C-alpha positions as CSV (number, residue, x, y, z in Angstrom):
1,X,-9.1,147.9,187.5
2,X,-6.4,148.3,184.8
3,X,-6.1,145.8,182.0
4,X,-2.6,144.9,183.2
5,X,-3.9,144.0,186.7
6,X,-6.8,142.0,185.2
7,X,-4.4,140.1,183.0
8,X,-2.1,139.4,185.9
9,X,-4.8,137.4,187.5
10,X,-6.3,135.7,184.5
11,X,-5.4,132.0,183.8
12,X,-5.3,130.7,180.3
13,X,-5.3,127.0,179.4
14,X,-3.5,126.2,176.1
15,X,-4.4,122.9,174.6
16,X,-2.4,121.7,171.6
17,X,-0.5,118.5,170.8
18,X,2.3,120.6,169.1
19,X,4.9,121.6,171.8
20,X,6.2,124.4,169.6
21,X,2.8,126.1,169.5
22,X,2.3,125.6,173.2
23,X,5.7,127.1,174.0
24,X,5.2,130.1,171.6
25,X,1.8,130.9,173.2
26,X,3.2,130.4,176.7
27,X,6.0,132.9,176.1
28,X,3.7,135.4,174.4
29,X,1.0,135.4,177.0
30,X,3.4,135.1,180.1
31,X,5.1,138.4,178.9
32,X,1.6,140.0,179.1
33,X,1.0,138.9,182.6
34,X,-1.2,135.9,182.2
35,X,-0.9,132.7,184.2
36,X,-0.6,129.7,181.8
37,X,-1.6,126.1,182.0
38,X,-1.1,123.7,179.2
39,X,-2.3,120.3,178.0
40,X,-1.5,118.1,175.1
41,X,-5.0,116.7,174.5
42,X,-8.6,117.0,175.5
43,X,-8.4,114.5,178.3
44,X,-5.6,116.5,180.0
45,X,-7.5,119.7,179.4
46,X,-10.7,118.4,181.1
47,X,-8.7,117.3,184.1
48,X,-7.0,120.7,184.4
49,X,-10.3,122.5,183.9
50,X,-11.8,120.6,186.8
51,X,-8.8,121.3,189.1
52,X,-7.8,124.8,188.1
53,X,-10.9,126.6,186.5
54,X,-9.1,128.6,183.9
55,X,-10.5,131.9,182.7
56,X,-9.9,131.2,179.0
57,X,-9.1,128.1,176.9
58,X,-7.2,128.2,173.6
59,X,-7.7,124.8,172.0
60,X,-6.6,123.0,168.9
61,X,-9.4,121.3,167.2
62,X,-7.6,118.2,165.9
63,X,-5.5,116.3,168.5
64,X,-4.9,112.7,169.6
65,X,-6.9,110.9,172.3
66,X,-9.7,113.5,172.7
67,X,-9.8,116.4,170.3
68,X,-11.1,120.0,170.6
69,X,-14.6,119.1,169.4
């Protein structure tokens, strides 16, 4: 399987309270064929993980509500 085909099926969850960072990463990774989910805090991220089962999580460590720790 080629890297492009593998990337097209991979889902990445981006967790960050900064909308600009989420948007930047979404654009960058979408262009490379990844499916993107995003959340603004740890609580939202856990709910998405339970429902969607992402392949990779990119998470900010310091956020409101529930942080990346």
